[in-house]
Steps between C-alpha positions, in 0.01 A plus 500: 500500500432192712518165319164324515528124477212350305384155611476215245128448558258763359146567613225757470572824682874437545649797685834523317458870405366590846758332720702815565185696590396230744850463638515872582195455725615188692611601851781339696395185688681236701279196453370288215374614164162332432373492141168310494440555126848445360406470131827569317666603829661793327450747790637279775788371289616851422455636856690195622409472868725263698204286610178454306196276457369503143159342467247431227205274446654402163712188577684525167653837595600373844649179356693698240668723755564215742670323207724804450570513875597133512694489168250265337507762222796722418589713196683212326214253537249761380720591201540137396128434534388806305753428223361146468142633494557775249550266208186306587301821532629633171386188320181430692397855591151508652467121499821459697407778740172320573693175548716663769192659656329159525817349642529775760133481604535126546838499678609854590870588520686828516676485161175438311343781707783734389457391137125564499533832683754632251329372181134560578289789380607842638688351799172427679452260784150350509352176625159337454266384775685167521834668549621440147716754315280615210671797331541456121826507303657836409511398132880544481662167407846663525425633846811354663771667297845477655485859625167434674634181663803699625268766640297238689801318637652829618177576679513159668863554605430842652191393694659170615798695641267734689298209642803299608674801658209548743262306723189460281207263534262425219163357607155421369267669742197728524552871545304479827757259655801701380381848604394367839862391571647851466616661828599850604851491348390336177390650166218386270489582130168406337440493124172306467312452174337831425139496607261539202795476261624141466247216510761229565870441517496193720208573736241769451495816713166611646348776706519263797872456445556877475307562821685219683836641391394845623403352838833322537707802402289728720583277800861411427784620725734501206561780250358425159467618141209394277523537124166546330338695220348840564334597169521517120329716244190281514435449877632510852575226747201529733690325781739794534226708656316211658806350677849623428457873563536408867877490431759709322495489121735617227437465127701458180384470142633222284405304188404135465597304186261223595234446235473350152416833335666837538162652576473283810832624640447808712655720762435396857534696820685276742447550874728409788308472829711504818469533880811694607646850486724600207658814357427403137312771318226443242559635151221710358556356153650151541700372211370215279689177558509244219410175677582220257463125562773393266 
């Protein structure tokens, strides 16, 4: 079984359990890998193209990975920081968490971003209208046990090695600008916020955004894959029929652990939309993938 390297930053809809499925679909290409919605970056980091542009509108994500690229952060610095913070968190709990959150929102830095991301409720990433991180505490004062710190620092080590072994750029940019740069030999992987699913992660995602992305991918010379949701037991993604059925689509069922209550955690049919020929067959009864954030 292929080893999947999990990035140190978690976010809604992370594709850890779907990487191999996506990787099987990616065709050979000679140019640049463009990822205009990098989020955790788990897909690109595991596919490991030689050249890549990872982009997001969230500057904290981009700054974090640039800090890994430039050795501003390394496993040893992260380990030392988290060990120092764990005693303060154990004593201060929610009050100390809020102190770090205020500190980060006033003067953002990558280590505080890591701390908040790994000690907030359910591994969520959410920002208010002013751009401030606003996810509450996970209510676990002993969150950063030594084993958990080791897990995080190993994730930093693995992803930093992948970044530094290749030619990767991390930029704050709109998806429009990034997709428009892709040429015939390039590849575009898009994992936007799911329309009608997530209200905000850094910026909201609207019908206008979905239609603009469709227009860009319809006109691109590059090969692409789009990750989106197809349906669940309650409803279907109306944009599959309205837009994305113009392309090839395969589906796979998986399970989200996102949600405060078990009753809010449901199976989801994931869809991969793509514009090239492939020999991959579609299973009649796709297996359920357990897609966990933590």
